[in-house]
C-alpha positions, 0 to 999 in steps of 0.5 A, spaced: 543 477 470 546 475 477 540 475 482 544 472 487 545 476 494 552 478 495 555 477 502 554 484 504 547 484 502 546 478 506 549 481 512 545 487 511 539 483 511 541 480 518 542 487 521 535 489 518 532 482 521 535 483 528 533 491 528 526 488 527 526 483 532 529 487 537 524 494 536 517 492 533 513 492 539 510 485 541 503 487 541 504 490 534 507 484 531 502 479 534 496 483 531 500 484 524 500 476 524 493 475 526 491 480 521 488 485 526 487 492 525 492 497 529 490 503 532 493 510 529 497 511 535 500 504 534 502 505 527 505 512 528 509 509 534 512 504 530 513 509 524 517 514 529 521 508 531 523 507 524 524 514 523 529 515 529 533 509 526 534 513 520 530 508 516 523 511 515 524 514 508 529 509 506 528 510 499 528 517 498 534 521 496 539 522 501 538 530 501 531 529 503 532 524 509 533 517 505 539 512 507 543 512 500 541 504 500 542 501 493 535 498 490 537 491 492 538 494 500 531 497 499 528 491 497 531 487 502 529 492 507 522 492 505 521 484 504 524 483 511 519 489 514 513 485 511 515 478 513 517 480 520 511 482 520 511 490 522 507 496 519 510 499 513 511 507 513 504 510 511 504 509 504 500 515 502 506 519 505 512 516 504 511 512 498 506 516 494 506 523 495 513 524 498 516 522 491 512 526 487 513 532 491 521 531 491 521 529 484 516 535 481 515 540 487 519 546 488 524 547 493 519 551 498 514 545 498 520 540 499 522 544 505 515 544 508 512 537 507 518 532 506 520 532 514 513 532 516 512 526 512 518 522 514 516 523 522 508 522 520 507 529 523 502 529 518 498 523 516 496 523 508 490 520 504 489 519 497 484 523 493 484 519 487 477 515 486 471 517 485 464 514 484 464 512 477 471 514 476 475 508 479 479 504 473 477 509 469 480 515 473 481 520 468 474 521 468 474 524 474 469 530 476 472 533 482 473 540 480 478 546 482 477 553 479 482 558 480 479 565 483 485 570 485 490 566 489 486 560 491 483 554 488 476 553 489 475 545 490 468 542 489 467 534 488 467 527 491 472 522 492 471 515 495 474 509 498 479 514 501 483 509 505 484 512 513 482 519 511 479 519 518 486 519 521 488 524 515 491 531 516 493 532 509 490 530 502 493 529 495 488 530 490 487 530 483 482 535 480 480 537 474 482 544 472 481 544 464 474 542 462 476 543 455 482 539 454 483 531 453 480 528 459 488 526 461 490 533 460 486 537 464 487 534 471 492 537 476 495 535 483 493 539 489 495 538 496 491 541 502 489 540 509 483 535 511 481 540 516 479 545 511 472 548 511 468 544 506 471 538 507 467 532 510 469 525 511 464 519 512 465 512 513 464 506 509 464 500 513 467 494 509 465 487 508 470 485 514 466 490 519 472 495 519 472 502 518 478 503 513 475 507 507 471 513 507 467 518 502 470 525 502 466 531 500 469 538 498 464 544 498 467 550 496 474 548 499 479 554 499 486 552 497 492 556 497 494 557 489 501 555 491 499 548 493 499 546 486 504 540 485 508 541 479 505 544 473 497 546 472 494 540 468 500 535 468 497 531 474 495 525 470 503 524 469 504 525 476 499 520 478 502 515 473 508 516 476 505 515 483 501 509 481 507 506 478 510 506 485 504 503 488 503 497 484 510 495 485 509 495 493 502 491 492 507 485 490 508 484 497 512 478 497 514 479 504 507 479 506 505 472 502 512 469 505 509 470 512 502 468 510 505 461 507 509 460 513 503 461 517 499 456 513 504 451 514 504 452 521 497 452 522 496 446 517 500 442 521 496 443 527 489 442 525 486 435 523 481 433 518 479 426 517 484 424 523 490 427 520 493 434 519 491 438 513 498 439 511 498 431 510 493 432 505 495 431 498 491 436 494 492 441 499 499 440 499 499 441 491 495 447 492 500 450 497 506 448 492 503 451 486 502 458 490 509 457 493 512 456 486 508 462 483 511 466 489 518 465 487 517 467 480 514 473 483 520 474 487 525 473 481 520 478 477 521 483 482 528 483 483 529 484 475 525 490 476 529 492 482 535 491 477 532 495 472 531 501 476 532 508 473 532 505 466 526 508 464 527 515 465 525 520 471 518 520 473 517 514 468 515 507 472 517 500 469 511 497 465 513 491 469 510 494 475 503 492 472 506 485 472 508 485 479 501 488 481 497 483 478 501 477 480 502 480 487 495 481 488 493 474 486 498 470 490 495 474 496 488 472 495 490 465 494 494 465 501 488 467 504 484 462 501 488 457 503 488 459 510 480 459 509 481 452 507 485 450 513 480 453 518 474 450 515 468 451 519 471 455 524 471 461 519 464 462 521 463 468 525 462 468 532 462 473 538 470 474 540 468 478 545 463 473 549 464 471 556 462 464 557 469 461 555 467 457 549 471 461 544 477 461 547 480 455 543 478 459 536 480 465 538 486 464 533 481 463 527 478 470 528 481 474 523 482 469 518 475 470 514 475 477 515 482 478 512 480 473 506 474 478 504 478 484 505 483 481 500 478 481 495 480 488 494 487 487 492 486 486 485 482 492 484 485 498 488 492 501 485 489 500 478 484 494 477 488 487 474 484 488 468 487 495 467 494 492 468 493 487 463 491 493 458 497 497 460 502 491 459 499 489 452 500 497 450 507 498 453 510 491 453 507 488 447 506 494 443 499 492 441 
């Protein structure tokens, strides 16, 4: 298998790189490099710039607004987007529910939802995890009961990312209590403004408000908001999670972080010399770079095999990408912590005495380290991914 990029693909990379250089707002890029949180307006503004260019839903089929790029072009685009860095289009809409709708939804649903997803006219969130139903997602208890021309939904979701901004939610609900737990689940979408929906914030360890609890109390949802077939939601969830796990590899993110590690380690001194000159540190950094190169080659193999597993079926290798990608992301945050040493200790970055100015560049490194502990859990924990590999790849 030839994994080298062609001349045309290299030219495409330069085109993408040039566009990001000229169009990503400077403040947005600076916040991304420093690991700071972006506002909703900053994210939406950039995504609409992408959509105006025609790149907002690059991997979708052309009839739904996609670019018609090859799998390799999409890989290059995603890598450059992460490495610049710039915010990726809202994954819950573009990479998760959008593909589910154009793959399994009816024509009316495609016309209603897909254009609004592409332009971020609707901000989507994901209603999957519940208290007690994380890695064992099939044990979920949120219930949708059919009454006439409506679903009545009751239950609770948790760790719902950015639900405080959301207009819409795609939700896994139990619609048959008598079926095997994986077979009695349906995929339903509805407005977060519906009566009976309550969002409560969860403050994360880095001090941010990124995730939420969401409660449903007799929420009425039109019957036509069911995506695909009733009780087939587990199949659609597996399809969606396969796409999510491939994205979690984030090769471009780790490349940019390694670049920053090298830059900072050449400036920060320990024992009278730059940290980058420490043999033990260089050994750990080199080992991480080797792992990242192996991950990149694995992701390219997945790209080359795209479409060989049938409609709606994710490549089992996406679990490998999820495991190694999350581990490398965590390793890079650990290396950044090692670079800044005692400056990782908390301080008031809003202090007015001027004493914090020299340390401002370190402000988000410790919060980023703590926040990245989650990466090996969401999208299906790494332990579950190993079980998937054992079953689907090794036949155990």
